[in-house]
C-alpha positions in Angstrom: 22.4 -73.5 70.8 20.3 -76.1 69.0 20.2 -79.7 70.4 20.7 -82.8 68.3 18.2 -85.6 68.2 20.1 -88.8 67.3 19.0 -92.2 66.4 19.3 -94.0 69.7 20.8 -97.5 70.3 17.8 -99.2 71.9 19.3 -102.7 72.1 22.8 -104.2 72.3 22.6 -105.5 68.8 21.1 -102.5 67.1 23.2 -100.8 64.4 20.4 -99.1 62.6 16.6 -98.5 62.9 13.5 -97.4 61.0 11.5 -94.3 61.9 8.1 -95.9 62.4 6.2 -92.8 63.6 6.7 -89.2 64.7 4.5 -88.4 67.7 5.5 -84.7 67.5 5.5 -82.3 64.6 7.8 -79.6 63.6 7.0 -76.5 65.7 5.7 -78.5 68.6 7.0 -77.7 72.1 9.0 -80.5 73.7 9.2 -81.2 77.4 11.7 -83.6 78.9 10.0 -87.0 79.1 7.7 -86.5 76.1 7.5 -89.4 73.7 8.5 -87.9 70.4 8.9 -90.9 68.1 8.5 -94.6 67.7 11.6 -96.4 66.3 11.6 -99.9 64.9 14.7 -101.8 66.0 15.9 -105.3 65.2 13.9 -106.5 68.1 10.7 -104.4 68.5 9.1 -101.1 68.0 10.1 -98.8 70.9 9.2 -95.3 72.1 11.9 -92.6 72.1 11.6 -90.0 74.9 13.0 -86.5 74.8 15.7 -85.6 77.4 15.7 -81.9 76.7 13.2 -79.1 76.5 12.6 -76.8 73.6 10.8 -76.8 70.2 11.0 -79.5 67.6 12.6 -77.3 64.9 13.4 -79.8 62.2 12.7 -83.5 61.3 15.4 -84.8 59.0 14.0 -88.3 58.5 10.3 -88.5 57.9 8.0 -91.4 59.0 8.9 -94.6 57.1 12.6 -93.8 56.8 14.5 -97.1 56.9 18.0 -98.2 57.9 18.9 -95.0 59.7 22.3 -95.6 61.5 22.6 -95.4 65.2 23.8 -91.8 66.3 22.6 -90.4 62.9 21.0 -86.9 63.2 17.2 -87.4 62.9 15.9 -84.1 64.2 16.8 -80.8 65.9 15.4 -79.2 69.1 15.8 -75.4 69.2 15.9 -73.2 72.2 14.2 -69.8 72.5 17.1 -67.8 71.4 17.8 -70.0 68.3 17.0 -68.5 64.9 16.1 -70.3 61.6 19.7 -69.6 60.4 21.1 -71.1 63.6 19.1 -74.3 62.9 20.2 -74.4 59.2 23.9 -73.9 60.1 23.7 -76.4 62.9 22.3 -79.1 60.6 24.9 -78.2 57.9 27.8 -78.2 60.3 26.6 -81.5 61.9 26.4 -83.2 58.6 29.8 -81.9 57.5 31.4 -83.2 60.7 29.6 -86.6 60.3 30.7 -86.9 56.7 34.3 -86.1 57.4 34.3 -88.7 60.2 33.1 -91.5 57.9 34.8 -90.7 54.5 38.1 -89.7 53.0 38.1 -86.5 51.0 40.7 -87.8 48.6 38.8 -91.0 47.8 41.6 -93.4 48.9 40.4 -97.0 49.2 41.4 -97.5 52.9 39.3 -97.9 56.0 41.2 -97.8 59.3 39.5 -99.8 62.0 40.5 -100.3 65.6 40.8 -103.7 67.2 37.2 -103.6 68.4 35.7 -103.0 64.9 33.3 -105.6 63.6 34.2 -105.0 60.0 37.3 -106.2 58.3 40.0 -103.6 57.4 39.7 -102.8 53.7 43.2 -102.5 52.3 44.1 -100.4 49.2 44.0 -102.4 46.0 47.4 -101.0 44.9 48.2 -103.6 42.2 44.7 -103.5 40.6 44.7 -99.6 40.6 48.1 -99.6 38.9 47.3 -102.1 36.2 43.5 -101.5 35.5 43.9 -102.8 32.0 42.0 -105.9 30.8 39.6 -107.0 33.6 36.1 -105.8 34.2 36.8 -105.1 37.9 39.7 -102.8 36.9 37.4 -100.8 34.6 34.7 -100.7 37.2 37.1 -99.3 39.8 38.2 -96.6 37.4 34.6 -95.6 36.8 33.7 -95.7 40.5 36.5 -93.2 41.4 34.6 -90.4 39.6 31.8 -90.4 42.1 31.6 -89.8 45.9 31.3 -93.2 47.4 32.1 -94.7 50.8 35.0 -97.2 50.9 32.7 -100.1 51.9 30.2 -99.3 49.2 33.1 -99.1 46.7 34.3 -102.5 47.7 30.8 -104.0 47.2 30.5 -102.3 43.8 33.8 -103.8 42.8 33.0 -107.3 44.0 29.5 -107.3 42.4 30.7 -105.5 39.3 28.1 -102.8 39.7 28.2 -99.7 37.5 27.6 -96.8 39.9 27.6 -94.0 37.3 23.7 -93.9 37.3 23.2 -94.4 41.0 22.2 -91.4 43.1 23.7 -91.6 46.5 21.6 -91.0 49.6 24.6 -90.0 51.8 26.0 -86.5 52.4 26.6 -84.5 49.2 25.1 -87.4 47.2 27.7 -89.8 48.5 26.9 -93.5 47.6 26.6 -95.7 50.7 26.1 -99.4 51.3 22.3 -99.3 51.3 22.2 -97.6 47.9 24.0 -100.6 46.4 21.8 -103.0 48.4 18.8 -101.4 46.8 20.4 -101.8 43.4 21.1 -105.5 44.0 17.6 -106.1 45.4 16.0 -104.4 42.4 17.9 -106.7 40.0 17.0 -109.8 42.0 13.3 -108.7 42.1 13.3 -108.3 38.3 14.9 -111.7 37.8 12.5 -113.3 40.2 9.5 -111.7 38.4 10.7 -112.8 35.0 11.3 -116.3 36.2 8.2 -117.0 38.3 5.5 -114.6 37.2 4.9 -115.5 33.6 1.4 -116.8 34.3 0.9 -115.6 37.9 0.8 -112.4 39.9 3.6 -111.9 42.3 3.6 -109.7 45.4 7.0 -108.6 46.7 6.9 -108.3 50.5 9.4 -106.0 52.3 10.9 -107.4 55.5 10.9 -105.4 58.6 14.2 -105.0 60.6 12.7 -107.5 63.1 12.0 -110.1 60.5 15.4 -109.6 58.9 17.1 -110.2 62.3 15.0 -113.3 63.0 15.9 -114.7 59.6 19.6 -114.0 60.1 19.8 -115.5 63.6 17.9 -118.6 62.5 20.2 -119.2 59.5 23.2 -118.7 61.7 21.9 -121.0 64.4 21.0 -123.8 62.0 24.3 -123.6 60.1 26.7 -123.1 63.0 25.3 -124.9 66.0 25.7 -128.7 66.0 22.1 -129.8 66.9 21.1 -133.2 68.1 17.6 -134.2 69.0 15.9 -136.4 71.7 12.3 -137.2 71.3 9.8 -138.6 73.8 6.3 -138.7 75.1 4.9 -138.1 78.6 1.6 -139.0 80.2 -0.2 -135.9 81.5 -3.3 -137.3 83.2 -2.2 -136.1 86.7 -1.2 -132.7 85.4 -4.5 -132.4 83.4 -6.5 -133.1 86.6 -4.3 -130.9 88.8 -4.8 -127.9 86.4 -8.5 -128.5 86.3 -8.8 -128.5 90.1 -6.7 -125.4 90.5 -8.6 -123.4 87.9 -12.0 -124.6 89.3 -11.0 -123.4 92.7 -9.9 -120.0 91.4 -13.1 -119.6 89.5 -15.3 -120.5 92.6 -13.3 -118.0 94.6 -13.7 -115.3 91.9 -9.9 -115.1 91.5 -9.0 -113.7 88.1 -6.2 -116.2 87.3 -6.1 -119.2 85.0 -3.1 -121.5 85.0 -2.2 -122.8 81.5 -0.5 -126.1 80.6 2.4 -124.0 79.4 2.8 -122.6 82.9 3.3 -126.1 84.2 5.8 -126.9 81.4 7.8 -123.8 82.2 8.0 -124.7 85.9 8.9 -128.3 85.1 11.7 -127.5 82.7 13.1 -124.8 85.1 13.2 -127.3 87.9 14.8 -129.9 85.6 17.6 -127.4 84.7 18.1 -126.7 88.4 18.8 -130.4 88.9 21.0 -130.7 85.8 23.1 -127.5 85.9 25.3 -128.7 83.0 22.3 -127.7 80.8 21.8 -124.4 82.5 24.6 -122.9 80.4 25.5 -121.0 77.2 28.3 -121.3 74.6 30.5 -118.3 74.7 32.1 -118.7 71.2 35.6 -118.6 72.5 35.8 -122.3 73.5 34.3 -121.7 77.0 31.0 -122.3 78.6 29.2 -120.2 81.1 27.0 -121.9 83.7 24.4 -120.1 85.8 23.0 -120.4 89.3 19.6 -118.9 88.4 17.4 -120.5 85.8 16.1 -118.0 83.2 13.8 -119.6 80.6 13.1 -118.0 77.2 9.5 -118.6 76.0 8.7 -118.5 72.3 5.8 -116.1 71.5 4.4 -115.8 68.0 3.3 -112.4 66.7 2.5 -110.9 63.4 6.0 -109.5 63.2 7.6 -112.8 63.9 8.9 -114.9 66.8 10.0 -113.3 70.1 11.5 -115.0 73.2 10.8 -113.0 76.4 12.3 -114.4 79.5 10.8 -115.8 82.8 13.7 -115.1 85.2 14.5 -117.3 88.2 11.6 -119.5 86.9 12.5 -122.4 89.3 11.9 -120.1 92.3 8.5 -118.8 91.2 5.1 -120.2 91.8 2.8 -121.3 89.0 0.6 -118.3 89.6 3.5 -115.8 89.3 4.8 -117.6 86.2 1.3 -117.4 84.7 0.9 -113.6 85.4 4.4 -112.8 84.1 3.9 -114.9 81.0 0.6 -113.2 80.1 2.2 -109.8 80.6 5.2 -110.6 78.4 3.1 -112.1 75.7 1.0 -109.0 75.5 4.0 -106.7 75.3 5.5 -109.0 72.6 2.3 -108.8 70.5 2.2 -105.0 70.9 5.9 -104.6 70.0 6.7 -103.1 73.4 9.2 -105.6 74.8 12.2 -103.9 76.4 15.8 -105.2 76.2 15.6 -106.5 79.7 12.6 -108.5 78.8 14.4 -110.6 76.1 18.1 -110.4 76.8 19.6 -113.5 78.5 18.3 -116.9 79.2 20.1 -120.3 78.9 17.3 -122.4 77.6 14.1 -122.0 75.6 10.6 -123.5 75.5 8.4 -123.6 72.4 4.8 -124.9 72.6 2.6 -125.3 69.5 0.0 -127.5 71.2 -2.6 -124.8 70.8 -2.2 -125.1 67.0 -3.0 -128.9 67.0 0.6 -129.8 66.2 1.5 -133.2 67.6 5.3 -133.0 67.2 8.0 -130.7 65.9 11.7 -129.8 66.2 12.8 -126.3 67.1 16.0 -124.4 66.3 18.2 -123.5 69.2 18.4 -119.8 70.1 22.2 -119.1 70.3 24.1 -119.1 72.6 21.7 -121.2 74.7 22.2 -124.9 75.4 18.9 -126.1 74.0 15.2 -125.8 73.4 12.3 -128.1 74.1 9.4 -128.2 71.6 6.0 -129.4 72.9 3.0 -130.6 70.9 -0.7 -130.9 71.7 -2.2 -133.0 74.5 -3.9 -135.9 72.7 -5.9 -139.0 73.6 -3.6 -141.9 73.5 -3.1 -145.5 74.5 -0.2 -147.0 76.5 0.6 -150.5 77.6 1.2 -150.7 81.4 1.6 -154.0 83.3 0.6 -155.8 80.1 -2.7 -153.9 80.0 -3.8 -151.4 77.4 -4.9 -148.1 79.0 -6.4 -144.9 77.7 -4.5 -141.7 78.7 -3.5 -138.2 77.7 0.0 -137.6 76.4 2.3 -134.9 75.1 5.1 -135.5 72.6 8.3 -133.4 72.9 11.5 -132.9 71.1 14.6 -131.6 72.9 17.2 -129.8 70.6 20.6 -129.6 72.2 23.9 -127.9 71.4 26.4 -130.8 71.2 29.3 -128.5 72.1 27.8 -127.9 75.6 26.6 -131.4 76.6 26.3 -134.9 75.3 23.3 -137.2 74.9 23.6 -138.7 78.4 23.3 -135.3 80.1 20.4 -134.2 77.9 18.7 -137.5 78.7 19.0 -136.8 82.4 17.3 -133.5 81.9 14.3 -135.3 80.2 14.2 -137.8 83.1 13.6 -135.0 85.5 11.1 -133.3 83.1 9.1 -136.5 82.8 9.1 -136.8 86.6 7.7 -133.4 87.3 5.1 -133.6 84.5 3.8 -137.0 85.8 4.0 -135.8 89.4 3.0 -132.1 89.3 2.7 -131.8 93.1 6.5 -132.4 93.3 6.9 -128.9 91.7 6.1 -127.3 95.1 8.6 -129.3 97.1 
């Protein structure tokens, strides 16, 4: 009997993915463990391994296919005894079962959802269906009933007043689904945008990847729902600057292939600070409770061409600078190659973002929910300070701490920065 290849759920938040690349072609023999495809999730591009042996008999979604739902049939592996008719019947029957599970043959406007569903239950619009006389929405509902359309897509069409009579559905048996209406809405918005802004200029419309869409959605949610407050400061890094120089010079003289970065020191310093201020080593649960952690896991912002990723240095306060340095380099490489695994980025109670290498003196960062905060670091600059009524030249770094006010207040956050300043100005204290 043929074996189904389904769109896998490669991360906890994944509901759909894109087929980035097929590494096997129809007719190729498959061995368990073979990498058969690359799938773009909401977090990264990940490899999909075969768990069964056989022949790749059919590919249902070619390279470049987008918004393929989790558990959707994307291909079929055949066994030696399977004929072409067996494959065709298997695909036909599988699609039929899938269609009957997600649609109502009579076209009734009701979706029944269990208590764990993330979508609202859509109730029948009985009054509107009975009246459908003068309003546009009534006329639209009447038109929409003539075509196969999912209940969710029908609701979108009604709310947006979309005429679906000329829309070709991409679902089973030409059924109109949510993404067909999204394409229609996007095309209208593109046309309006071009008409408004491209009278005397050429416009390029860029298509967002799933990763970029997820980043945009999470940032919008964070900025609009998390009550941020900000604490700014500046710390002298003369001692840290000299300590790093001495360490790296020693490694170089001993032919040790390791170079400690300023960011490695900052990671260690904020991790130790969180260990001393456990109220900040916490996350907001969303149900009016807060979870505090024993271990300090720090998310580090890494910029890539696809967008911003936040891999995690776990138990950072327990690790040496050399271990932090090696782990950070490995995670940054995986992020830039799109090979981060869920265990590389899930978790963390606090984030660090450093734009010092881009000659940015100061900036504020958006909290990564449900974390308690994020510290944003700028460049190391030549500066002057007044000490004991004397003007002195020094090197400083400016920082901005963004804090979720639901988790802690300003006094607690200030205590965190007190420890951070101490460790930065006294780097040898990090080994105590």
